[in-house]
C-alpha positions in Angstrom: -57.1 -59.7 -141.5 -53.8 -58.0 -140.7 -55.6 -55.3 -138.9 -57.7 -57.5 -137.0 -54.8 -59.3 -135.8 -53.2 -56.0 -134.6 -56.4 -55.1 -132.8 -56.4 -58.5 -131.2 -52.5 -58.1 -130.0 -53.6 -54.3 -128.7 -56.2 -56.0 -126.7 -54.1 -58.6 -125.3 -51.6 -56.2 -124.1 -54.2 -53.9 -122.5 -55.3 -57.3 -120.5 -51.7 -57.6 -119.5 -51.6 -54.1 -118.2 -54.5 -54.3 -116.4 -53.1 -57.2 -114.8 -50.1 -55.2 -114.0 -52.0 -52.3 -112.5 -53.9 -54.6 -110.3 -50.9 -56.5 -108.9 -49.1 -52.9 -108.5 -52.2 -51.4 -106.9 -52.3 -54.3 -104.2 -49.0 -52.9 -102.7 -49.6 -49.1 -103.4 -52.7 -49.3 -101.6 -50.7 -49.7 -98.5 -49.0 -46.4 -98.8 -52.2 -44.3 -98.6 -51.6 -44.3 -94.7 -49.7 -41.3 -95.3 -51.3 -39.9 -98.7 -50.2 -39.8 -102.1 -51.6 -38.2 -105.2 -53.6 -40.1 -107.8 -50.8 -39.7 -110.5 -48.3 -41.1 -108.2 -50.5 -44.0 -107.3 -50.9 -44.8 -110.8 -47.1 -44.4 -111.8 -46.3 -46.7 -108.7 -48.6 -49.3 -109.3 -47.3 -49.6 -113.1 -43.9 -49.9 -111.9 -44.4 -52.3 -109.0 -46.9 -54.4 -111.1 -44.4 -54.8 -113.8 -41.8 -56.0 -111.4 -44.4 -58.5 -109.8 -45.6 -59.7 -113.1 -42.0 -60.2 -114.4 -40.7 -62.1 -111.3 -44.0 -64.1 -111.7 -43.0 -65.4 -115.5 -39.2 -65.9 -114.1 -40.6 -68.4 -111.4 -42.8 -70.3 -113.8 -40.0 -70.5 -116.3 -37.5 -72.0 -113.7 -40.4 -74.6 -112.4 -40.5 -75.7 -116.2 -44.1 -74.1 -116.5 -43.8 -72.1 -119.7 -47.2 -72.5 -121.5 -50.3 -70.3 -122.2 -52.6 -72.1 -119.5 -49.8 -71.1 -116.6 -49.6 -67.4 -118.1 -53.3 -67.1 -118.1 -53.5 -68.5 -114.6 -51.0 -66.2 -113.4 -52.7 -63.0 -115.0 -55.8 -64.2 -113.4 -54.2 -64.3 -110.2 -53.0 -61.0 -110.4 -56.4 -59.9 -111.1 -57.6 -61.7 -108.0 -55.2 -60.1 -105.6 -55.3 -56.6 -107.1 -58.5 -55.9 -109.1 -60.3 -54.8 -106.0 -57.4 -52.7 -104.8 -57.2 -50.7 -108.2 -61.2 -50.0 -108.3 -60.7 -48.7 -104.5 -57.8 -46.9 -105.9 -59.8 -45.2 -108.4 -62.6 -44.0 -106.0 -60.6 -43.2 -103.2 -61.2 -39.7 -101.4 -57.9 -39.9 -99.5 -55.6 -38.8 -102.4 -53.8 -35.6 -102.0 -53.7 -32.8 -104.6 -50.3 -33.3 -106.6 -49.4 -29.9 -107.8 -50.0 -26.6 -106.7 -50.8 -25.8 -110.1 -53.8 -27.2 -112.3 -54.4 -27.4 -115.9 -56.2 -24.3 -116.1 -52.8 -22.7 -115.0 -51.0 -23.8 -118.0 -50.5 -21.6 -120.8 -51.8 -22.4 -124.2 -48.3 -23.4 -125.3 -47.9 -25.8 -122.5 -51.2 -27.4 -123.3 -50.1 -27.8 -126.9 -47.0 -29.8 -125.5 -49.3 -32.1 -123.7 -51.0 -33.1 -127.0 -47.7 -33.2 -128.9 -46.7 -35.8 -126.1 -49.8 -37.5 -126.6 -49.3 -37.8 -130.3 -45.6 -39.1 -130.1 -46.6 -41.9 -127.4 -49.4 -43.1 -129.6 -47.1 -42.9 -132.7 -44.6 -45.1 -130.8 -47.2 -47.5 -129.9 -48.3 -48.0 -133.3 -44.8 -48.6 -134.6 -44.4 -51.3 -132.1 -46.4 -53.2 -134.4 -43.7 -53.5 -137.2 -41.9 -56.6 -136.8 -37.8 -56.5 -135.9 -35.4 -56.2 -138.6 -31.7 -56.1 -138.5 -31.4 -52.5 -139.5 -33.6 -51.4 -136.3 -33.3 -54.3 -133.8 -30.1 -56.2 -134.0 -30.0 -57.0 -130.4 -33.8 -58.0 -130.4 -33.2 -60.5 -133.0 -30.0 -61.9 -131.3 -31.2 -62.3 -127.7 -33.8 -59.8 -126.4 -36.7 -61.8 -128.3 -34.6 -64.7 -129.4 -33.6 -66.1 -125.8 -37.1 -65.5 -124.5 -38.2 -67.7 -127.7 -35.8 -70.4 -126.9 -37.2 -70.5 -123.3 -40.8 -70.8 -124.6 -39.9 -73.6 -127.3 -38.2 -75.5 -124.3 -40.9 -74.9 -121.9 -38.4 -73.8 -119.3 -35.6 -71.5 -118.5 -32.3 -73.3 -119.0 -28.7 -72.5 -119.8 -28.1 -71.3 -123.2 -24.5 -72.2 -123.8 -23.8 -70.4 -127.3 -24.7 -66.8 -126.2 -23.0 -64.7 -123.4 -26.2 -62.3 -123.8 -28.3 -65.0 -122.5 -26.7 -64.5 -119.1 -27.5 -61.1 -118.8 -30.1 -60.0 -116.3 -33.5 -60.4 -118.0 -36.4 -58.9 -115.8 -37.7 -56.8 -118.9 -37.2 -60.0 -121.1 -39.7 -61.8 -118.9 -42.2 -59.4 -119.8 -41.4 -60.3 -123.5 -41.5 -63.8 -122.6 -45.1 -63.4 -121.5 -46.1 -61.3 -124.5 -44.6 -64.0 -127.0 -45.9 -66.9 -125.4 -49.5 -65.4 -125.0 -49.4 -65.0 -128.8 -47.7 -68.2 -129.1 -44.8 -66.9 -131.0 -47.3 -65.6 -133.6 -46.4 -62.0 -133.1 -43.9 -59.7 -131.7 -45.8 -56.7 -131.1 -47.1 -57.5 -127.7 -43.5 -58.1 -126.5 -42.6 -54.6 -127.8 -45.4 -52.9 -126.4 -43.9 -53.7 -123.0 -41.0 -51.5 -123.8 -43.3 -48.7 -124.9 -44.7 -49.1 -121.7 -41.6 -48.3 -120.1 -41.3 -45.5 -122.2 -44.8 -44.1 -120.8 -43.7 -44.9 -117.1 -40.6 -42.9 -117.6 -42.6 -39.8 -118.6 -44.9 -40.4 -115.8 -42.2 -40.8 -113.2 -40.9 -37.5 -114.5 -44.2 -36.0 -114.4 -44.5 -37.0 -110.8 -41.4 -35.4 -110.0 -42.9 -32.0 -109.5 -44.4 -33.4 -106.0 -41.1 -34.1 -104.5 -40.1 -30.5 -104.6 -41.5 -27.7 -102.4 -43.0 -25.8 -104.9 -44.9 -29.1 -106.1 -44.7 -27.7 -109.5 -46.8 -29.2 -112.4 -44.5 -27.3 -114.9 -41.4 -28.9 -113.4 -42.9 -32.5 -114.1 -44.2 -31.8 -117.4 -41.4 -30.0 -118.9 -39.0 -33.0 -117.8 -41.3 -35.4 -119.4 -41.6 -33.4 -122.5 -37.7 -32.9 -122.5 -37.3 -37.1 -122.2 -40.1 -37.9 -124.9 -38.3 -35.4 -127.1 -35.2 -37.4 -127.3 -35.0 -39.1 -130.6 -33.1 -42.3 -129.2 -35.8 -42.6 -126.5 -38.8 -42.5 -128.8 -36.8 -45.0 -131.2 -36.1 -47.3 -128.1 -39.9 -47.2 -127.5 -40.6 -49.0 -130.8 -38.1 -51.7 -130.1 -37.6 -54.7 -127.7 -34.6 -53.6 -126.0 -34.4 -52.9 -122.4 -32.6 -49.3 -121.9 -36.1 -47.7 -121.3 -37.0 -50.5 -118.6 -33.6 -49.9 -116.8 -34.4 -46.0 -117.0 -37.7 -46.3 -115.5 -36.6 -48.4 -112.5 -33.9 -46.0 -112.1 -35.8 -42.9 -112.0 -38.7 -44.6 -109.9 -35.9 -45.7 -107.4 -34.3 -42.0 -107.1 -38.2 -40.5 -107.1 -38.8 -42.5 -104.0 -35.8 -41.3 -102.5 -36.8 -38.0 -103.2 -40.1 -38.3 -102.0 -39.1 -39.6 -98.7 -37.3 -36.3 -98.5 -40.3 -34.2 -99.0 -42.4 -36.7 -96.8 -40.6 -38.9 -94.4 -42.6 -42.0 -94.5 -40.2 -45.1 -94.2 -42.2 -46.8 -96.8 -40.7 -44.7 -99.7 -37.3 -46.2 -98.8 -38.6 -49.4 -99.0 -40.1 -48.8 -102.3 -36.8 -47.4 -103.6 -35.4 -50.6 -102.6 -37.5 -52.9 -104.7 -36.9 -50.6 -107.8 -33.3 -50.7 -107.3 -33.4 -54.5 -107.3 -35.5 -54.4 -110.4 -33.0 -52.4 -112.0 -29.9 -54.3 -111.2 -32.3 -57.1 -112.6 -32.8 -55.5 -115.8 -29.3 -54.8 -116.8 -25.7 -55.2 -114.9 -25.5 -51.4 -114.9 -28.5 -51.4 -112.7 -26.3 -52.0 -109.9 -25.1 -48.8 -109.7 -28.7 -48.0 -108.1 -28.1 -50.8 -105.6 -24.7 -49.2 -104.6 -26.4 -45.5 -104.3 -29.1 -46.7 -102.2 -27.5 -46.4 -98.9 -25.6 -42.9 -99.1 -28.6 -41.5 -100.8 -31.0 -42.7 -98.1 -28.5 -41.9 -95.6 -28.3 -38.4 -97.0 -32.2 -38.1 -96.9 -32.5 -39.3 -93.4 -29.8 -37.0 -92.3 -31.6 -33.8 -94.1 -35.1 -34.7 -92.7 -33.8 -35.9 -89.1 -36.3 -39.0 -89.5 -34.3 -41.9 -88.0 -36.0 -44.3 -90.7 -32.6 -46.7 -90.8 -34.5 -50.1 -90.2 -36.6 -49.1 -93.3 -33.4 -48.3 -95.4 -32.1 -51.5 -94.1 -35.1 -53.4 -95.4 -34.8 -51.3 -98.9 -31.4 -52.6 -99.1 -32.2 -55.9 -98.5 -35.1 -56.1 -100.7 -32.6 -54.6 -103.5 -30.3 -57.4 -103.2 -33.3 -59.9 -103.0 -34.9 -58.6 -106.3 -31.7 -58.6 -108.2 -30.5 -61.9 -106.9 -32.1 -64.4 -109.0 -30.2 -63.5 -112.1 -26.8 -63.2 -110.4 -27.4 -66.8 -108.5 -28.6 -68.4 -111.5 -25.2 -67.1 -113.4 -23.1 -68.4 -110.7 -24.8 -71.7 -110.8 -24.6 -72.0 -114.4 -21.3 -70.2 -115.4 -19.7 -69.8 -112.3 -19.5 -65.9 -112.7 -22.4 -64.2 -111.1 -21.8 -61.3 -113.7 -20.8 -63.2 -116.6 -19.1 -62.5 -119.1 -17.6 -59.6 -117.2 -15.0 -59.6 -114.4 -13.5 -63.0 -116.0 -10.3 -62.2 -114.3 -12.0 -62.5 -111.1 -14.5 -65.3 -111.4 -13.7 -67.0 -114.8 -16.7 -68.3 -116.6 -18.0 -71.1 -118.7 -17.7 -71.6 -122.3 -15.2 -68.1 -122.3 -11.7 -67.2 -122.4 -9.4 -64.5 -121.4 -9.0 -63.4 -125.1 -12.7 -63.3 -125.7 -12.9 -61.2 -122.6 -10.4 -58.9 -123.9 -11.7 -58.8 -127.1 -15.4 -58.1 -125.7 -14.1 -55.1 -123.4 -12.3 -53.6 -126.3 -15.2 -53.9 -128.5 -17.2 -51.8 -126.2 -14.7 -49.2 -125.7 -14.3 -48.5 -129.3 -17.5 -46.6 -129.3 -17.4 -43.0 -129.3 -14.0 -40.7 -128.9 -11.1 -41.3 -126.9 -11.1 -40.7 -123.0 -9.1 -37.4 -122.7 -9.9 -34.2 -121.5 -10.8 -32.5 -124.7 -13.4 -35.1 -125.6 -14.9 -34.8 -122.4 -15.4 -31.0 -122.9 -16.6 -31.5 -126.2 -19.0 -34.5 -125.4 -22.2 -32.3 -125.2 -21.5 -31.1 -128.9 -20.7 -34.3 -130.1 -23.7 -36.2 -128.7 -26.1 -33.5 -129.9 -24.6 -33.9 -133.6 -24.1 -37.6 -133.4 -25.7 -38.5 -136.5 -24.0 -35.6 -138.5 -20.3 -36.2 -139.2 -19.5 -34.6 -142.5 -17.2 -37.5 -143.3 -15.1 -37.1 -140.2 -15.4 -38.8 -136.7 -15.3 -36.5 -133.5 -11.7 -37.5 -132.8 -10.5 -35.6 -136.0 -12.7 -32.7 -135.2 -10.7 -32.4 -132.1 -7.4 -33.2 -133.5 -6.5 -36.0 -131.1 -7.0 -38.9 -133.7 -3.4 -40.2 -134.3 -4.7 -42.8 -137.1 -2.6 -42.2 -140.2 -4.4 -43.5 -143.6 -7.6 -45.2 -143.7 -9.4 -45.9 -140.5 -10.1 -49.5 -140.0 -12.8 -48.7 -137.3 -14.3 -45.8 -139.3 -18.0 -47.0 -138.8 -17.4 -46.9 -134.8 -15.0 -44.6 -133.9 -16.3 -41.3 -132.9 -19.8 -42.5 -133.2 -22.1 -43.2 -130.4 -23.9 -46.3 -132.3 -23.4 -48.6 -135.3 -25.4 -46.2 -137.5 -25.8 -42.6 -138.3 -29.6 -41.8 -138.4 -31.4 -39.1 -136.8 -33.4 -41.4 -134.7 -30.0 -42.2 -132.9 -29.5 -38.8 -131.4 -30.4 -36.7 -128.2 -31.8 -33.7 -130.2 -31.6 -30.1 -129.9 -33.1 -29.5 -126.2 -30.5 -30.8 -124.0 -27.6 -28.9 -125.2 -29.7 -25.5 -125.9 -31.1 -25.7 -122.1 -28.2 -26.6 -120.3 -26.2 -23.5 -119.9 -29.2 -21.3 -118.9 -30.1 -23.8 -116.4 -26.6 -23.7 -114.9 -27.0 -20.3 -114.3 -30.4 -20.8 -112.6 -28.6 -23.4 -110.2 -26.0 -20.8 -109.3 -28.5 -18.3 -108.5 -31.0 -20.5 -106.8 -29.3 -23.3 -105.6 -30.7 -27.0 -106.5 -33.4 -28.7 -104.1 -32.7 -32.1 -102.8 -35.4 -33.8 -105.2 -33.1 -32.3 -108.2 -29.4 -32.8 -106.3 -30.3 -36.7 -106.0 -30.8 -37.5 -109.9 -28.0 -35.2 -110.9 -25.5 -36.9 -108.8 -26.8 -40.3 -110.1 -26.1 -38.9 -113.7 -22.7 -37.8 -113.0 -22.0 -41.3 -111.7 -23.6 -43.0 -114.6 -22.1 -40.3 -117.2 -18.4 -41.2 -115.7 -18.8 -44.9 -116.3 -20.5 -44.5 -119.8 -17.5 -42.1 -120.7 -14.6 -44.3 -119.7 -16.3 -47.7 -120.4 -18.8 -47.8 -123.4 -19.8 -44.8 -125.3 -22.6 -45.9 -126.9 -25.7 -43.8 -126.9 -28.4 -46.0 -125.5 -26.6 -47.0 -122.6 -26.8 -43.2 -121.6 -30.6 -43.0 -121.2 -30.6 -43.4 -117.5 -28.6 -40.4 -117.2 -30.4 -38.5 -119.7 -33.5 -39.3 -117.7 -31.8 -37.9 -114.7 -30.9 -34.6 -116.6 -34.5 -34.3 -117.7 -35.1 -33.7 -114.0 -32.9 -31.2 -114.0 -33.6 -29.2 -117.2 -37.5 -29.5 -116.2 -36.9 -27.8 -113.1 -34.6 -25.3 -114.7 -37.1 -24.5 -117.4 -39.8 -23.8 -114.9 -37.6 -21.6 -113.0 -37.0 -19.6 -116.0 -40.5 -19.1 -117.0 -41.2 -17.6 -113.5 -37.9 -15.4 -113.7 -39.1 -13.1 -116.4 -40.6 -12.3 -120.0 -37.6 -13.1 -121.8 -36.5 -16.1 -119.9 -39.9 -17.5 -120.2 -39.9 -16.9 -123.8 -36.5 -18.6 -124.4 -37.6 -21.8 -122.4 -40.9 -22.1 -124.2 -39.5 -21.6 -127.7 -36.7 -23.9 -127.0 -38.9 -26.7 -125.8 -41.3 -26.1 -128.6 -38.7 -26.3 -131.1 -37.5 -29.6 -129.5 -40.9 -31.1 -129.9 -41.4 -30.3 -133.2 -38.1 -31.5 -134.3 -38.6 -34.8 -132.2 -42.0 -35.1 -134.0 -40.3 -34.7 -137.7 -37.6 -37.6 -136.6 -40.4 -39.8 -135.5 -42.3 -39.3 -138.7 -39.2 -39.8 -140.5 -38.8 -43.0 -138.7 -42.3 -44.1 -139.5 -41.7 -43.7 -143.4 -38.3 -45.3 -143.4 -37.3 -47.7 -141.0 -40.5 -48.8 -139.2 -43.2 -48.0 -142.1 -46.5 -47.1 -140.7 -48.6 -49.0 -143.3 -47.0 -52.2 -141.9 -47.7 -51.0 -138.4 -51.6 -50.4 -138.9 -51.8 -53.9 -141.1 -52.0 -52.2 -144.6 -49.2 -54.4 -145.6 -48.5 -57.9 -144.0 -45.4 -58.6 -141.8 -44.5 -61.6 -144.1 -44.6 -59.2 -147.0 -42.6 -56.6 -145.1 -40.0 -58.9 -143.8 -39.5 -60.8 -147.1 -38.7 -57.3 -148.8 -36.3 -55.7 -146.1 -35.0 -58.5 -144.1 -32.8 -61.1 -146.0 -32.4 -63.1 -142.6 -36.0 -63.7 -142.8 -36.0 -65.4 -146.3 -33.3 -67.8 -144.7 -35.9 -68.6 -141.9 -38.6 -69.1 -144.0 -36.8 -71.8 -145.9 -35.2 -73.5 -142.8 -38.8 -73.4 -141.2 -40.4 -75.0 -144.4 -37.7 -77.3 -145.5 -35.9 -78.8 -142.4 -37.2 -81.6 -140.4 -38.7 -80.3 -136.8 -35.6 -82.3 -134.9 -32.9 -80.1 -136.7 -30.2 -78.6 -135.1 -28.5 -75.9 -136.8 -25.0 -74.2 -136.3 -24.8 -70.6 -137.6 -21.6 -68.7 -139.0 -21.7 -65.3 -139.2 -25.2 -65.2 -138.6 -26.2 -64.5 -134.8 -29.9 -63.8 -135.6 -32.0 -66.7 -135.1 -35.1 -65.4 -133.8 -36.9 -66.0 -136.9 -36.0 -69.7 -136.8 -38.4 -72.2 -135.5 -35.8 -74.5 -135.3 -33.2 -75.4 -132.6 -29.8 -73.6 -133.3 -26.7 -72.1 -131.8 -24.1 -69.7 -132.8 -21.1 -71.6 -133.7 -18.4 -69.2 -134.3 -15.3 -69.3 -132.4 -15.8 -65.7 -131.1 -19.0 -66.4 -129.2 -18.3 -69.3 -127.1 -16.1 -72.5 -126.7 -18.6 -75.0 -127.7 -16.3 -75.8 -130.4 -12.5 -75.5 -129.9 -11.3 -74.6 -133.3 -7.6 -74.2 -132.3 -7.6 -78.0 -131.9 -8.9 -78.8 -135.4 -6.9 -79.9 -138.2 -9.3 -80.1 -141.2 -12.6 -80.7 -142.3 -12.8 -84.2 -140.5 -12.3 -82.9 -136.9 -14.8 -80.1 -137.8 -17.5 -82.7 -138.7 -16.9 -84.7 -135.9 -17.7 -81.7 -133.4 -20.9 -81.1 -135.4 -21.8 -84.7 -134.8 -20.8 -84.5 -131.1 -23.2 -81.3 -130.7 -25.7 -83.0 -132.8 -25.6 -80.4 -135.6 -27.7 -81.6 -138.7 -27.3 -78.4 -140.7 -25.3 -75.1 -141.0 -26.4 -71.8 -142.1 -23.5 -69.5 -143.2 -23.4 -65.9 -144.2 -20.2 -65.6 -146.3 -20.4 -61.4 -145.9 -19.0 -62.1 -142.5 -17.1 -65.3 -142.9 -14.0 -65.3 -145.2 -14.2 -67.9 -147.7 -10.1 -67.9 -147.6 -9.9 -68.7 -143.8 -9.3 -72.4 -142.5 -13.3 -72.8 -142.0 -13.8 -71.6 -145.7 -11.5 -74.1 -147.2 -12.8 -76.9 -144.9 -16.3 -76.1 -146.3 -15.3 -76.3 -149.6 -13.6 -79.5 -149.0 -16.6 -81.0 -147.2 -18.9 -80.2 -150.2 -16.3 -81.8 -152.5 -16.1 -84.9 -150.7 -19.8 -85.2 -149.7 -19.7 -84.2 -146.3 -21.8 -81.6 -146.8 -24.7 -80.9 -149.2 -26.0 -77.4 -150.3 -29.8 -77.1 -149.8 -30.3 -73.3 -150.6 -28.5 -70.3 -151.2 -29.3 -66.6 -151.7 -26.5 -64.1 -152.0 -24.2 -64.4 -149.4 -26.2 -67.0 -147.3 -26.3 -70.7 -147.7 -27.6 -73.6 -146.0 -25.9 -76.8 -145.8 -26.8 -80.3 -144.6 -24.4 -82.2 -142.5 -24.1 -85.8 -143.8 -25.0 -88.5 -141.4 -22.1 -90.6 -142.0 -18.8 -89.4 -143.1 -17.9 -90.6 -146.9 -14.5 -91.5 -147.5 
């Protein structure tokens, strides 16, 4: 039965992808007037289609039409609009040859790389069928999947006051909402597969990059795709319902379109770049960087080509702002801050405070090392060995750590993620290839199609280094770096026998290492037997995920109209009841500084309609005021314990306070 369910989920996802391709091809077919290759048509159709389908789901959600009938009608509309265009694209003879090289021109080693890439992508797809757990997908359980689920349960997109994450741009999450809705919340696989699709889209875009250079090199694109796919962090992200690969894909597509305008100066490329820049800004706040770069990069391309396509550039910028705007306008209307919870000192924000804003900024800046020149110079080394610390953080290695005694931030400081695991690294290739590629740049110079992503990468890295040294935030920059390294590796192979051997050995070792790490993940983090249905999702979650056992009790024992306040437990995805995060650090729904005892606290719960509370005492000190109030509430009969396992406890709030 589990295997059949996996197959049905995969079939449902395939139907969604067909709708995406149909909608995207309806736009791409308009580009055939100046000629593109078939691989570019596929890539652009996939990219534009995800934007169209996601914003269609957003529209349905804002109109309060979140139900399966509406979703099927929307997918049917996409078929009706674009399926004929998709067939026409497949049969069209107006495509140009994408590359100067063909499959037969590739060496045997390079053909083996292609099959390794296919294997990596197939394995990543399978692992998407493993349900999210705290160890692998904290953000999915807290908001990437949890917020779309709350939308679906309400039948509309609405203001969620308890989580600042719910105000982030959510273009990618609209696809997750589609996946959750089509399965009626019975499976996360379809939603997670959409993020895997962005992983594939990143590789397709990098493969196409060879068409943007004068050499039209297949090796350039193939090597770039291999470099990106070999990043352990990219593979790991592809098995989650995060959004960083979606941001990376839209960013790469935007920069690719600008690069293609330079090699083939038709203004439609600038319009396309604008759409993808807007989609990037609608996926994550950091995507605003692409909108900011659209004018200078577009103007640079126009100046280089001597083709005055200023009206097309202006239209592209307008479309970028248009596609980004729904999320920022929504935030402004609901919170008073278009980039909530950031820029609080400028815009303020509902259910937020100056202290919370400062704490949030500090929390982001605690990752990684310091912001000094030594840390900057050592960053390539530290990124490569992110998961290997030998008991010391990077700042101690460099001699710039001033901490005396035991470090309270040892789990964060000097690290680029919450955990030390092989999948949370960049692998071997970037550090191994970069010095040689820099020499190639010095000898040959950089083509425009490589210069554009490198400048974007430098801007992204500068923000990342100063603000939030969290590894997955760097993925868009790593995608841009893959363009440079792919181009450099293709030039190294053409320079001579020794340089060619070096490049091929380095890429081969990097891909093998990536495959080993992927297999490790399929054994330890996201077990392959669960992915293929040999072990049920429920049995797996009961074994490895304590939050699921809480959710099972809540969904079985609590009434449908229950409202749950959670403490130390911001992971409500598996709840089928209404809930909110009640901790003071998440929002201002309860003003704890004004409370004087358990009576005031119970009064606040009644005001918010709370019927039950869930507490994880691992993260809530029992000796705190709240802990003492809960103990007093139980003693006085204001609270009744319903369930407890380990540090997790479920309590019922008395309807009327007893004296």
